[in-house]
C-alpha positions in Angstrom: 0.1 -0.2 0.1 3.2 2.8 -0.3 1.8 4.3 -3.4 -1.6 4.8 -1.9 0.8 6.3 0.9 -0.8 9.6 0.0 -4.6 8.7 0.1 -4.1 6.9 2.6 -3.1 9.8 4.5 -5.3 12.5 3.2 -8.5 9.3 4.8 -5.8 9.6 8.3 -6.7 14.1 8.5 -9.8 13.4 7.3 -11.0 10.4 10.4 -8.9 13.0 13.0 -10.5 16.1 11.3 -6.4 17.1 10.5 -3.1 16.3 11.8 -1.4 19.9 13.6 -1.1 18.8 17.0 -2.0 15.1 16.6 1.0 11.7 17.4 1.0 8.7 15.4 3.2 5.2 16.2 3.8 3.7 12.7 5.3 0.4 13.1 7.3 -1.4 10.2 10.9 -1.2 8.9 11.6 2.3 8.8 12.0 1.9 4.5 8.4 1.3 4.9 7.3 3.9 7.3 9.8 6.4 5.1 6.2 8.0 2.7 4.0 8.3 5.6 6.4 9.9 7.9 7.5 13.0 5.3 3.7 12.7 4.1 2.4 13.3 7.9 5.0 16.0 8.6 4.7 18.4 6.0 0.9 18.0 7.0 1.5 19.8 11.1 2.2 16.2 12.7 3.0 17.0 16.3 4.7 13.9 17.0 5.9 11.2 14.8 6.9 7.5 17.7 8.5 5.2 15.5 9.0 1.3 16.0 10.4 -1.4 14.2 7.6 -4.5 16.3 4.6 -3.9 18.1 6.9 -4.0 20.9 5.6 -1.2 23.2 2.3 -0.5 21.4 0.4 -0.8 25.1 3.2 1.5 26.4 2.7 4.3 23.5 -1.3 4.2 22.9 -2.0 6.5 24.8 0.4 9.2 23.9 -1.3 9.1 19.8 -4.1 9.5 18.7 -2.9 7.3 15.0 -1.7 4.2 14.6 0.6 2.9 11.4 1.7 -1.1 11.2 3.3 -1.8 7.6 4.2 -5.1 8.1 7.5 -6.2 5.8 5.8 -9.4 3.4 9.5 -9.9 2.5 9.7 -11.3 6.1 6.4 -12.2 6.9 7.0 -15.2 4.3 10.2 -16.2 5.2 10.2 -16.1 8.7 5.9 -17.7 8.6 2.9 -16.3 9.7 3.4 -13.0 11.9 1.1 -13.2 15.1 -1.8 -10.2 14.5 -1.5 -7.5 17.0 -4.6 -8.1 19.5 -7.2 -6.8 20.9 -6.3 -7.2 24.0 -2.7 -5.5 23.3 -5.2 -2.0 22.1 -7.7 -2.5 25.0 -4.6 -2.6 27.7 -2.8 0.6 25.6 -6.5 2.1 24.6 -7.2 2.4 29.1 -9.1 5.4 30.3 -9.1 6.5 26.8 -11.0 9.6 25.9 -10.1 10.5 21.8 -9.9 9.1 19.1 -7.3 6.6 17.5 -7.3 5.9 14.0 -5.7 2.5 13.2 -4.4 1.6 9.4 -3.6 -2.0 9.0 -1.5 -1.6 5.9 -0.7 -5.2 5.3 -1.3 -7.1 1.9 -3.7 -9.7 4.4 -4.8 -8.4 7.6 -2.1 -8.4 11.1 -4.5 -6.6 13.5 -7.1 -8.5 15.0 -10.6 -7.4 13.6 -12.4 -7.1 17.1 -10.2 -4.2 18.2 -12.5 -1.7 15.8 -15.4 -2.7 17.8 -12.8 -1.2 21.4 -15.0 2.3 22.0 -13.3 5.4 20.3 -11.2 3.4 17.9 -11.6 2.9 13.8 -10.2 0.4 12.4 -9.3 0.7 8.3 -8.6 -3.4 8.0 -6.2 -4.5 4.4 -9.9 -5.4 2.8 -11.8 -1.5 4.2 -8.4 -0.5 2.4 -8.7 -2.0 -0.6 -12.2 -1.2 -1.6 -11.9 2.6 -0.4 -8.7 2.9 -2.8 -10.6 1.2 -5.6 -13.9 3.0 -5.3 -11.2 6.4 -5.0 -9.9 5.3 -8.0 -12.7 4.8 -9.9 -13.8 8.3 -9.2 -10.4 9.9 -10.7 -11.0 7.6 -14.0 
């Protein structure tokens, strides 16, 4: 989904009513984060936390309004299936949360348990959701 980074960043901006002054957590290899980092900075985001793995997810979630999970598709093939980010981990990180959390699962197949989207104040965009939205967007342009 790297070639759709501008559209996905624009969706994040619309979901949050703007990115200026907001914070984001990007999880995945730095090379895959790079296009999103540049676009988020250009949109005026206040802070970007960057992690290779979701190990510190629970500790960092209270500080962000946007989560982008960009797992390495090559690593998933080489190392077997990467375990998904669980809804329980997201729930722990969202305990007491009042601000919305928008999550973009930018993997080829779901890498975040879909139950996370049912948590209060969480809006999860799965890979299938994003493909459907982006397909409609491309049809509008054509």
